Every structure is written in structure tokens, then in C-alpha cells.
C-alpha positions in Angstrom: 0.0 0.0 0.0 1.3 3.4 -0.9 2.0 6.1 1.7 -0.8 8.2 0.2 -3.3 5.3 0.6 -2.1 4.4 4.1 -2.5 7.9 5.7 -6.4 8.1 5.4 -6.6 4.5 6.8 -4.5 5.3 9.8 -6.5 8.5 10.5 -9.7 6.5 10.3 -8.4 3.9 12.7 -7.3 6.5 15.2 -10.7 8.2 15.1 -12.5 4.9 15.6 -10.3 4.1 18.6 -11.0 7.6 20.2 -14.7 7.1 19.7 -14.5 3.7 21.4 -12.7 5.1 24.4 -15.2 7.9 24.7 -18.0 5.4 24.6 -16.4 3.4 27.4 -16.1 6.5 29.6 -19.8 7.4 29.0 -21.1 3.8 29.3 -24.3 3.7 31.4 -23.7 2.6 35.0 -19.9 3.1 34.8 -18.4 6.1 36.6 -14.9 7.4 36.8 -13.2 6.9 40.1 -13.9 10.0 42.3 -11.1 12.3 43.1 -9.9 11.6 46.6 -10.5 14.6 48.9 -8.0 15.9 51.4 -7.7 13.6 54.4 -9.4 14.3 57.7 -6.8 14.8 60.5 -7.3 13.8 64.1 -4.5 14.7 66.5 -4.9 13.1 70.0 -2.7 15.3 72.2 -2.6 13.5 75.6 -1.7 15.3 78.8 1.4 14.0 80.7 1.4 10.6 78.9 4.9 9.1 79.4 7.0 7.4 76.7 6.7 4.1 78.4 3.0 4.2 79.3 1.6 2.5 76.2 1.7 -1.2 75.5 3.3 -0.5 72.0 6.2 1.1 73.9 6.7 -1.7 76.3 4.2 -1.0 79.1 3.3 -4.2 80.9 0.8 -3.2 83.6 -1.6 -0.8 81.8 -3.9 -2.0 79.0 -3.9 0.2 75.9 -5.3 -2.0 73.2 -6.7 0.7 70.9 -3.6 2.7 70.6 -1.5 -0.5 70.3 -3.8 -1.5 67.4 -3.1 1.8 65.6 0.6 1.2 66.1 0.3 -2.3 64.6 -1.7 -1.0 61.6 0.4 2.1 61.2 3.7 3.7 62.2 5.3 3.9 65.7 8.0 6.6 66.1 10.6 5.7 68.7 12.5 9.0 68.9 9.7 11.5 68.8 9.8 14.6 71.0 7.6 17.3 72.4 9.0 20.8 71.7 8.5 21.8 75.4 8.4 19.9 78.6 5.2 21.5 80.1 1.6 22.2 79.0 1.3 25.7 77.6 4.5 26.0 75.6 4.2 22.5 74.2 0.8 23.6 72.7 2.2 26.9 71.5 5.1 25.1 69.7 2.7 22.5 68.3 0.3 25.1 66.8 3.0 27.5 65.5 5.6 25.0 64.4 8.2 27.0 66.3 10.6 25.7 68.9 11.0 27.3 72.4 13.6 29.7 71.1 11.0 31.3 68.8 7.4 30.4 69.9 5.5 33.2 71.8 4.6 31.0 74.8 7.6 29.5 76.5 6.4 28.5 79.9 3.1 28.2 81.9 1.8 31.6 83.0 -1.4 32.1 85.0 -4.1 34.7 84.5 -6.7 35.1 87.2 -9.4 34.2 87.7 -9.3 31.7 84.9 -6.9 31.2 82.1 -3.3 31.5 81.0 -1.2 34.2 79.3 -2.5 34.6 75.7 -0.9 34.0 72.3 -0.4 37.4 70.6 -3.0 38.5 68.1 -0.6 38.3 65.2 0.1 34.5 65.8 -0.8 32.2 62.9 -1.4 28.6 63.7 -1.9 25.1 62.2 -5.6 25.7 62.5 -5.5 28.8 60.5 -3.6 26.9 57.7 -6.1 24.1 57.5 -9.2 26.4 57.8 -7.8 28.4 54.8 -7.6 25.1 52.9 -11.3 24.4 53.5 -11.1 22.4 56.7 -13.6 22.5 59.5 -11.5 22.9 62.7 -12.1 22.0 66.3 -10.1 21.9 69.5 -11.8 19.8 72.1 -10.2 19.2 75.5 -7.7 21.5 77.2 -6.5 24.9 75.8 -4.2 26.9 78.1 -3.1 29.5 75.5 -5.3 32.5 76.4 -8.4 33.2 78.5 -11.8 33.6 76.9 -12.1 36.8 74.8 -8.3 37.3 74.7 -6.0 37.5 71.7 -5.2 33.8 72.4 -8.8 32.6 72.5 -9.1 29.4 70.5 -11.6 30.9 68.2 -9.1 33.7 67.4 -6.4 31.1 66.7 -8.2 29.4 63.8 -10.6 27.0 65.5 -14.3 27.1 64.4 -15.2 25.1 67.5 -13.7 25.0 71.0 -15.2 22.8 73.7 -13.6 22.0 77.0 -11.3 23.6 79.6 -10.0 27.0 78.6 -7.8 27.1 81.7 -5.3 24.3 82.3 -5.5 24.9 86.1 -9.3 24.1 85.9 -8.4 20.9 84.1 -6.9 19.5 87.3 -10.5 18.5 88.2 -12.4 16.1 86.0 -15.7 17.1 87.7 -15.5 20.9 87.1 -18.3 23.4 87.7 -18.2 24.4 84.0 -16.6 24.0 80.6 -16.6 26.3 77.7 -18.2 26.1 74.2 -16.4 28.9 72.3 -17.2 31.9 74.5 -20.2 30.3 76.2 -19.8 29.2 79.8 -21.5 25.8 80.1 -22.4 25.1 83.7 -22.2 21.4 84.8 -25.1 21.0 87.3 -24.3 18.7 90.1 -20.5 19.2 90.3 -19.2 20.9 93.5 -15.5 20.5 94.1 -15.8 21.9 97.6 -18.2 19.1 98.7 -16.7 16.5 96.3 -20.2 16.2 94.6 -19.3 14.6 91.3 -22.1 13.9 88.9 -20.9 15.0 85.4 -17.6 13.7 84.2 -16.0 16.2 81.8 -14.2 13.6 79.6 -17.6 12.0 78.8 -18.8 15.4 77.5 -15.7 16.1 75.5 -15.8 12.7 73.8 -19.4 13.2 72.9 -18.6 16.6 71.5 -15.7 15.1 69.4 -18.0 12.4 68.0 -20.7 15.0 67.2 -18.1 17.1 65.4 -17.0 14.2 63.2 -20.6 13.4 62.3 -21.5 17.0 61.5 -18.5 17.4 59.2 -18.5 14.0 57.5 -19.0 15.5 54.1 -16.0 17.8 54.2 -12.4 17.6 55.4 -11.9 18.4 59.1 -9.1 18.8 61.7 -9.9 17.7 65.2 -7.3 18.5 67.9 -8.5 16.2 70.7 -6.5 17.7 73.6 -7.5 15.3 76.3 -6.7 16.2 79.9 -5.9 12.5 80.6 -3.9 11.2 82.4 -3.0 14.5 84.1 -3.8 14.7 87.8 -6.0 14.6 89.8 -6.6 10.9 90.2 -10.3 10.8 89.2 -11.2 7.8 87.1 -14.8 6.7 87.0 -15.9 3.6 88.8 -16.4 1.9 85.4 -12.9 2.7 84.3 -11.4 1.6 87.6 -13.1 -1.8 87.8 -10.6 -3.6 85.5 -7.8 -2.7 87.9 -9.5 -3.7 91.1 -7.0 -5.7 93.3 -4.4 -5.6 90.5 -1.7 -3.9 92.4 -0.3 -3.6 95.9 -1.6 -0.3 97.1 -0.9 2.4 99.7 -3.8 4.8 99.9 -3.0 8.4 99.0 -4.2 10.9 101.5 -4.1 13.9 99.3 -2.5 17.3 99.9 -1.0 20.4 98.2 -4.1 20.6 96.0 -4.2 17.0 95.0 -7.2 14.8 95.7 -6.9 11.6 97.8 -7.5 8.1 96.4 -7.7 4.7 98.1 -6.0 2.9 95.2 -3.8 5.4 93.4 -1.9 2.9 91.2 -5.2 1.4 89.9 -6.5 5.0 89.4 -3.6 6.1 87.3 -3.7 3.0 85.2 -7.5 3.4 84.7 -7.0 7.0 83.5 -4.5 5.9 80.8 -6.8 3.0 79.8 -9.7 5.5 79.7 -7.6 7.7 77.2 -7.0 4.6 75.1 -10.8 3.8 75.1 -11.5 7.3 73.9 -9.1 6.8 71.0 -11.0 3.6 70.2 -14.3 5.5 70.3 -13.0 8.2 67.9 -11.9 5.5 65.5 -15.2 3.7 65.7 -17.0 7.0 65.0 -14.9 7.5 61.9 -15.7 4.0 60.7 -19.4 4.5 61.4 -19.4 7.4 59.0 -17.2 5.6 56.4 -14.3 8.1 57.0 -11.6 5.9 58.4 -9.7 5.2 55.2 -9.3 8.8 54.5 -8.4 9.9 58.0 -4.9 10.4 59.5 -4.9 9.8 63.3 -1.8 10.8 65.3 -1.5 10.1 69.0 1.1 11.8 71.0 1.7 13.7 74.3 2.3 17.3 75.4 5.3 16.2 77.6 6.7 13.4 79.7 4.9 11.9 82.7 4.4 13.9 85.9 6.6 13.6 88.9 5.7 11.2 91.6 3.2 13.5 93.3 -0.5 13.4 93.8 -0.5 9.6 94.2 1.3 8.9 90.9 4.0 6.2 90.9 5.9 6.5 87.6 8.7 4.3 89.0 6.2 1.4 89.5 4.9 1.8 86.0 8.3 2.5 84.4 6.5 5.5 82.8 9.6 6.8 80.9 10.9 3.3 79.9 14.1 4.0 81.8 14.7 7.5 80.4 16.0 10.1 82.8 13.8 12.9 84.0 10.1 13.7 84.1 7.7 16.5 83.1 9.4 20.0 83.3 12.8 18.6 82.4 14.8 18.7 79.1 16.2 15.3 80.0 14.8 12.6 77.7 12.1 11.5 80.1 10.6 15.0 80.1 10.6 15.5 76.3 10.6 12.1 74.5 7.0 11.0 74.1 5.1 8.3 72.3 3.8 9.0 68.8 1.7 6.7 66.7 0.5 7.6 63.2 -2.3 5.7 61.4 -3.8 6.1 58.0 -5.2 2.9 56.4 -3.9 2.0 52.9 -1.6 5.1 53.1 0.8 4.5 56.0 2.2 1.0 55.8 1.3 -1.2 58.8 3.8 -2.2 61.4 6.3 0.5 60.6 8.9 1.6 63.2 10.5 4.9 62.6 13.7 5.8 64.4 14.3 9.2 63.0 14.3 12.1 65.5 11.2 14.2 65.0 9.1 16.5 67.2 5.7 18.2 67.6 7.0 21.3 65.9 7.0 19.2 62.7 3.3 18.6 62.7 2.2 22.0 61.3 4.3 21.5 58.1 3.3 17.8 57.9 -0.4 18.3 58.2 -0.2 21.2 55.8 1.4 18.9 53.3 -1.2 16.3 53.6 -4.0 18.9 53.3 -2.3 20.7 50.4 -2.1 23.8 52.7 1.6 24.4 53.0 2.5 26.1 56.2 4.8 29.2 56.3 8.4 28.6 57.1 8.9 27.4 60.7 11.2 25.3 62.8 9.5 22.1 61.8 9.9 19.9 58.8 7.4 18.1 56.7 7.3 14.4 57.8 5.0 13.2 55.0 7.7 11.4 53.0 9.0 9.8 56.2 5.6 8.5 57.2 4.4 7.4 53.7 7.7 6.2 52.1 10.2 5.8 54.9 12.4 8.5 53.4 14.9 9.4 56.2 15.1 12.9 57.5 18.4 14.8 57.0 20.3 15.3 60.2 19.3 18.5 62.0 19.4 20.1 65.4 16.5 20.1 67.8 16.6 22.8 70.4 14.9 23.2 73.8 15.6 26.5 75.7 13.1 26.1 78.6 12.9 29.0 81.2 11.0 26.9 83.7 12.2 24.6 86.5 15.3 26.8 87.1 16.1 27.4 83.4 17.4 24.7 81.1 18.7 24.2 77.6 19.3 21.2 75.4 20.3 20.6 71.8 20.2 17.3 70.0 21.9 16.7 66.7 22.2 13.1 65.4 23.1 10.9 68.3 24.6 13.7 70.3 22.8 15.8 72.9 24.0 18.6 75.2 22.1 19.6 78.4 22.6 22.3 81.0 20.4 23.3 83.9 20.2 25.9 86.6 20.4 28.9 84.3 18.1 31.1 86.4 20.2 30.5 89.5 23.4 31.7 88.0 24.8 35.0 89.3 26.1 35.9 85.9 25.1 34.9 82.4 26.5 31.5 81.4 29.3 31.6 78.8 28.6 29.9 75.5 30.3 26.6 76.4 29.8 26.8 80.2 28.0 24.1 82.1 27.1 21.8 79.2 26.9 18.0 79.7 27.2 15.8 76.6 25.6 12.4 76.0 25.6 9.9 73.1 22.0 8.8 72.9 22.9 5.8 70.6 25.0 4.2 73.4 23.5 6.0 76.5 19.8 6.8 75.9 19.2 7.2 79.6 21.8 10.0 79.8 23.9 8.5 82.6 27.4 9.3 81.4 28.6 12.9 80.6 31.3 12.7 78.0 31.8 16.5 77.4 35.4 16.4 78.5 36.2 13.9 75.8 34.5 15.8 73.0 34.9 19.5 73.5 34.6 20.2 69.8 31.1 18.6 69.7 30.0 20.6 72.8 31.3 23.8 71.1 29.4 23.1 67.9 26.1 22.3 69.6 26.4 25.2 72.0 26.9 27.5 69.0 23.6 26.2 67.6 21.9 27.0 70.8 23.3 30.5 70.8 22.2 31.3 67.3 18.7 29.6 67.6 17.5 31.6 70.5 15.5 34.8 70.2 15.3 36.6 73.6 11.8 37.0 75.2 11.1 39.7 77.8 8.0 37.8 78.8 9.9 34.5 79.3 13.6 35.2 80.0 15.8 32.1 79.9 18.7 33.5 81.9 
């Protein structure tokens, strides 16, 4: 066949093939696969949950089957940190993506009669990012970043809905006189802390509110920050939550004192509160499944800081709450800042993954923004999406904790090396750049037992220089 004769034939065949494809696409009863919408994001931000207090991190005495299941079906991060070792600054760093050398709130600060020092009005948060991308946003649980009506009110910080304790001090009682729904004071009839009349359990109400938020926004992407007050003191589990631990442990009744409530079986009570948190995670997952949302939802479970000290009836030594790590809440030692973190997203995050890269809560703003196609502005965090989805390792970087509380402390981690110094507020003169640092190799000494600063002065000097250049002074929260 000549070239002149072949050309019309080829053109006719191409046209017929195109018509056939068009017919297939338009065939009755056959629809193209719908475009997948941006994922829902649920962040469970526990209060004082220690690194070793979940079964998936080695806990033997406390049952946490729901979070353990998320870990089996998703990713478990073994070197994940909070960006601050106490409540308010850890939340500030989470929402802003800034470490303690930059974020506006760097320590707890009380405002009477109810609330904490507020985030400045110009602050932009993770919730702002996601709301701009079309997400419904809610914070349910504990706030602590600004009293009602202040510049740091949760509604001013990007949340469409807030429900719970505005004031972290009020959250020390699980049977409070009131909670807040946005700027509305919701009175809980039947609760009287003075007489210990306890009828309405605040965590019940907050869980109900979370489930209602999921149902109300099932047709659009949403971000739920579930900032549970559990397992923070006081020891106040319900009778139902306590029953599985009846007679489980040798107990010495706790008589109470210094603002903490008494309890006859304090070990059982503490275990019950952690198991209660776990049950709430299970209930949130079940609600997602009920609405057909589970496969397009990312759940992250982590903690605002390490476990509390052994006060108020808590026995972290008995439960090995830090899995052997040095320090507790309020400390930049590993036990105060290394926290559990589980990430679950069916068919997207591979099951049974263990991630050993060092990451922290300051990364979550950039990470959630990447998943939501709402890139966050530059911050101190990094996008972890490739790490979670594909296992791409993070480049080595420095993590920095300049904490003005508990006497003033600083820590820097880079790779396996970590420097720590304490007592900065007690010094008569400002510390020199290299003064007072201890050095630890976390690969060989994760419990920070052996200071090797004298053997590696060049490493101390390099990390100390990182601290010096990473810190922006704060008149409100001075470090030294």
C-alpha cells in the first residue's frame, strides 16, 4: 500500500479508537473513580502521657489495646519529642511550628481568675492553615493559651469550635463546675469541688462533642485537635474505668495534699486513666468507621510532655513510665521531652512500621499542611509526610529546647549527640557559651547516665553555638 493510501486509513483507525474510548467512559452505569478529597486529620494530644506508658512502647501493667492496634496497623515513632516539657509552651510550639527559642509562649503563665497568658493576636497557627484550605477545625479538651475573649482565645487562633477547659488549672479537676463552648460558659449542674459532689464527668462530655463534630463534618475535610486532659492529675477515674484494675496492684492509699485529691487505690486509678484515654481513641476511630471516614483519615496520637513527677499519688517508677529515660515533666532530659507518637492512615501509611528518625511536635504543622495541600509558612518544623508514607529518612538536623521553667534549662540534639545544661536562672552571671554543658551519646547512652563532654569539647562547642544562634530573647519568658 502506498504512503498516500495508508494515511487516510491510519487516521480513520485513530478516530474509531478515540470514539471507542469515549463510549467506554460514557457507558451507562460506569463512573470514573472519584477524586480523593484531602484527608481528615485527628490529633490526639494527651496530657502528661509518658514514653513508656503504652503497650506498644513496652508497658506491661496498663492496657492500651486501641492505641496498640493503631501502632500495629500504622507507624510507631521511637524518637519523637515534644517541643517543650510542660503544657502551655508545648501547645504553642505544636500550633505555631516553632521551637521554644521562637514560639510566643515558652512557659506556663497564670491569669486570674481563669486562664493563661495569651498568644499574641498576630500569631498564625496550624488551625489557620487548615481552615484556609477548606477544613472545619475544632479543639476539644484543654486549651491553656489564652483566656476567653483574649487574643489567644481558641476561636481567634483558627478553631471554628472549641469545647472543654479554657484554663489548664481548671483541668486539674475532672468534675468541674463548668466547661466552655467557644465563649459560652457551660455550667455542669451537680458538680461541686468543695463538697466533692461529682455527677458530670468532663471527659464524657468532651468525647461526645468530638463524635458530634465528626458526624457534623462527615461531608468535608476536618481537623480535630483532641487535647485530652488525661492522664494528668487529679486521680479521678470513673468507677467503670477503675473496675478492670481492682485488686491488680499492691496499694498504699494516697491521703491527698497540696491541692491533690486523695485516692484509696492510686496505682489502679492512674492505670485506669490511661486506659480511659485509650478507650477514647478507640471510640473516635469507631465513629470515623461508622461514617465511612476511616480510610481517609490520619490519626496521630502523642503527648504534650513526659509523665508527671511522683506527686498526687502517681507512681511513675512502679509503671516505668519513661521506659528508663532520665527525667520527668518539666525537664529537658529525655524522660521529660521524649514522648510516644503513633500515626495511622489505612492504605496510606504501611502497617507495622517503626520509625527511628528524630522528629518532634514542631514538625506537625508542616506535615499536616502537606497532607492537606495547605503548605505552612516557614517554621522550625519539617514536613514528615515522606518519612511517614515512604520511609524517606530525615536529613540530620538540630532540635533545640531553651526552657525557662524549673530553674532554666537548655538542650540541643543533633544526630546521636545531645547537650544539656540546667540551673540557668540561678546563676549570678550569664552563662558563657560553652559553660555548664553536659554531653551524651544517645545511641549508646539513651538514659543519659554518662557525661562525655570532657572527651569531646569540639562537639560541645558546635552544639552550643547552635543554641546561641537559635534563641530569640523573650522579655516575657527570659531564659537567663
